[in-house]
N, C-alpha and C positions, 0 to 999 in steps of 0.2 A: 431557853434556860434548862440546865440539866436537872433531872429528877433526882431525889435522894436515892442513895444506893438501897435497893430492896433487900430484905432479909431473904435467906435461902428459901426458895419455894414460893416466895410472894410474887403474885402477878396482879396486884390490885389496881394498877393504873394501866391504861391502854398502851402507853409506851413501854412499860415494863413487860406487859404481856407479850408484846411482839418480840422481846428479847429472849423469851423462853421458848425453845423449840418443842415440838410435839413429841410425845413418847413414840419410840420407834416400834414398828411391828416386824414380824418375821419376814413379811414380803418386802419391806423397806431394806432390811439387811441383805436379803437375797439379791435384790436389784443391785445394791451397792457392791456386793462381793463379785457378782458376775461382771459388772462393768469394770471394776478394778482389775480383775484377771485379764479381761480383753485388752485394756489399755496398757497394762504392764507387759503383756506379750508383744504388743506393737513396739513399745519403747525398748524392750530387750532386743528385738530384731534390728532396731536402729542403732543398738550398741550404746545407749545413753547410760552413764553411771547413775546410781540412785533411782533406777527406773521404778522400783517398788514404791518409794516415797512419792515420786512425781505422779505415778499412775493413780495412787490412792488419793492424792490431792485433787487431780482433775476429775476423777470419777465422783468424788464427794461433792464437788462444786456443781457438776451436772445434775446429780440426784437432788441436791438441795434446791436448785433453781427450777427443776422440772416438777418435783413432787412435794416440795416444801421442806423446810429445815427440820431435821430430826435430831434427837438428843444422842450425843455420844456419851456413853457411860464414863464417869470420872475415873473409876478404878483402873480400867485398861490403859487410859492415857497416863496416869501416874506411874503405872508399872513400866510403860514404854519409855517415859522420860528417865526413869531409874536405870533401865537397861542401857540407854544411850549414855547416861552418866558413867556407868560401869565401863562402857567402851572407851570413853575419854580417859577414865582413870587408868586404863591399861596402857595408854600412851604417855601419860604425864608422870614420869618418874622423878625422884629427887634430883637426879643429875640434870634432868631437863629444867627443873625449876632453878637450879643453880646457874644454868646457862642463861636463863631469862634474866636473873639478877645481874649477871656479868654484862649482858647486852641491854640493860634497861633503857638507854637512850633510844634504841630502835623501837622498843615497845611504847615508849612515851610518844614518839613521833607517830606511830601507827594508830594509837588510841586517840590522841588529841586531834590529829588531822581529820580523821573520819567524823569525830564528834563535831568539829568546827564546820565541816562541810554540811552535815545534816542540820545543824543549828541555823546556818545561813539560809538553807532552803526552807526550813520551817518558818523563819522570820519573814522571808519573802512572800510565802503563801499567806501569812497573817497580814502583812502590809497591803497586799492586793485584795484583802478581804475575801479570799477564796474560801477560807474556813473561819468560823467564829472563835473569838477568844484565844485561848492557849491550845486549842485542838490541833492546830498545825504543828506546834512544837512537840507535843506528845506523839502525834502521828508520824513525824519525821525522824523519831529516834531510831538509830541504826542498829537495832537489836533488842533483846529482851521484850519481844512483842507481847507476850502474855502479861508480864509484869507491868509494862507501860500502859496497856489497855485497862487493866484493873485499877491502877493507881490514878489514871487520868480523871476518872469520874469524881474522885475525892477532891480534886482541885478545880472543879467546875467545867471541865472539858466535855464535849459531846462524845460519849463512849462509843457510839455507833460509827462515827466518822473516824475516830482513832483506830477502832478495830479494822475498819475497811482499809485505811492507809497502811496499817501495820501488816496485815495478812496479805494484802495485795503485793506489798514489797517483798514479803517472805517468798511468795510464789514466783514472782518475777526473778528475784535473785537466785532462788534454787534452780529454776529452769535455765537461766543463763550460765550459772556455775556448772551445771551438768553438761550443757552444750560445749562450754569452753574446755572442760575436762575431757570430753569425748573427742574434740578436734585436736587438742594438744597431745593427749596421751596415746601411747601405743597400746591399743586394746587387744593385742594378740593373746594376752594372758588374762583377759577380763572374765572369761566364761567360768562359771562355777559348775563343775560336773555333778552328776547325780550322786556319785560316791561321796563328794564333799557335802552336798546338801543333807544327805541322810547318814553321815558318819556318826557313830556313837560317841557322845561327849564323855569326858572324864566325870564319873558320878560325884566325886568329892568336890571338884571344882564347880560343877553345875549346882550342887546343893549350897555351896558357899555363895554363889552368885544370886540364886533365888532367895537365900536368907538375907542378903544385903538389900534386895528389892523389897522384901517383906518389911525389913526394919525401916526402910525409907518411907513406906506407906504409913507405918505407925508414927514415925517422927512427923510426917506431914500432918497427920490428924491432931498432933499435939501442938506443933509450932504454928501451923496454918499460914505459912508464907507461900506465895505463888511459885517461887523459884526453888523451894526446898527439895522437891522431888527430883530435880535435876542436879542441884549443887551438892546435896548430902552424899549420894553414892559416888560422885566424882571425887570429893575430898576424902571421904572415909575409905573408899576403895583404893585410892592412891596411897593413903597412909598404911592401910593394912597390907597392901602388896609390898610396899617398901620394907615393912617390918617382917615380911615372910609369913604372916598369919593367914593369908588368904590367897587362893588361886582363882582368878576369874575365868570362867568357861562360858563362851558366848556362841552357841551353835548357830549356823546360818538360818535355820528355820525360826529360831527364837528372835533373832535380830529382824528377820523379815516381818514377823508379826508386830514387832515394835515400830518398824517403819510404816506399816499399814495404819496402825493406831494413831500415830502422829499425823500422817497424811490425811486421814479421815477427819481428825479433830480440827485441823486447819481448814480443810475444804468445806466442812459442814457449817462453818461460821458465815459463809456467804449465802445470802438468800435474797429474794426479790425485794423485800422491805428495805434491807440495808442498801442495795443497789439503787433503789428509787431515792432513798434519802441522800445518796451521794452523787446522784446523776449529774447535777450542774457542775459539781466540783471535779468530777472524774477526769476530764481531759487534763486539767492542770495538775491534779494529783499524779497521774501517770507520767506527765512530763517531768515533774519533780523527782519521781522515783528513777526514771531513766537518767536524769542529770546526776543524781546521787550515785548511781551505779557507774556512770562514766567517770565521775570525779574519783571514785574509789579505784577504778581501773588505772587512772593516771597516777594516783598515789602508789599503787602497787608497782608501776614502772619505776617510780622514784626509789622505792624500796629495793628493787632489783639492782639499781645503780649503786645505792648506798651499801648494800650487804653482799651482793653477788649471789644471792639466793636464786633458785630457779623461778622463772616467771609464773608457772602454775601455782607453786606454793605461795608466792607473794599475792597472787590474785585471790586465792581462797582465803588467805589470812586477812586481807583487807575488805573482802566482800561484806556488805552491810546486811547480811541475812541473820537468821536465828542461829545460835551456836549449835543447836541440836541438828538442824538441817544441814549446815555446813559440815558437821562431823560425819553425818551419813554420806554425803557426797565425797568427802575426803577419803573415808574408809572404802568407798566403792570404786574410786578411781585407781587403776592399777599402775599408774606412773610412779616414779620415785619421788613422791611428795614427802616433804618433811612434816609429817603429821603432828609431832609435838609442837613445832613452831606455829603451825596453823591454829591448833587448839589453844595454845598459850595466848596468842594474840586475840583470838575470839573471846576467851574467858576474861582477859584483862579488860577488854572493851565492855563486856557484859557487866562486870563489877562496877566499872566507871559510870556506866549508864544508870545503874540502880542507885548509886550514891549521889550522882549529880542531877538526875532527872527532875525531881521536884524543885530544887533550887533554881535550875536553869529555866524551867517553865514560869516560875514566879518572877524571876528577874526580867525575862522578856516581856511578860505581861505588864510589868511596871513601865518598861520602856514604851510599850505600845500605848498605854494610857497617857503618858506624857506627850 
């Protein structure tokens, strides 16, 4: 039976206490930073896109399992999400949105097909009693991991298993997408020289970008929605860019810091307690994730036939990962990827999941009870 959602900072029950990580010490951050640097260097030598994000994820998982889960501060994570929202806003212009409106049948196919595949897998896991109640439905949702995890507890699901399924899927999808992008793309132009890394940004554009990030944090504290720190800068930034009132400046070092913050936040959510809790269900959960990724790959092939779009763009657009991680991988891959198409598809599915998630979980729960 799920415990009532605790108030912020409350760890009154044993189960709730285990969900609260310990405060991080300087030594913890030093270990995490050093291991992240080492893994990122290896991944860079292998030529993987999004090596900073993946390296931070892997390093955080290792540290959490070896030394215990530590607390990632909320503010850097919100700022990182806001920066990724700004990066997406840079790609989503009004002309792109008009193109989406013209090609709405394609986006309907992409969104509905992936949602149907994930719903079927979640229903199958529930029927096999791999997971209790509606946990399988919430955990199988192909995106909006943070939102689905937080909402699931309100509807009686086991938040630990939902979090395990969601963030395991994010890591697997991110890793596979990076590998596919590495194999498919011509990485001759992938390197970022020192002159690019340390190039001086436009002061006005950087000030406007940081101002939007600050405004996002303020809005998040007022609205208190899990997705607002990602959605607000994306929508507001695209509108301000279209109106000519804002120039977004995203220096590589600033984006790299955002990638690390997101990677650490995801990786630090894995600890020994969660893994023990999910131990018996893990093989079936992993099989379900692999099947979902395979189905989305098959759907991307159908999308290529339907639209003539290049296969890598179709694969990234249909990948059931988090929109922020796919955005990072898409931006890091040097191939001629249709970035607006990928992000428009990802965001359309993100919105559909948030709107239909509770209704779908309740509907399947009623079916299961019958």
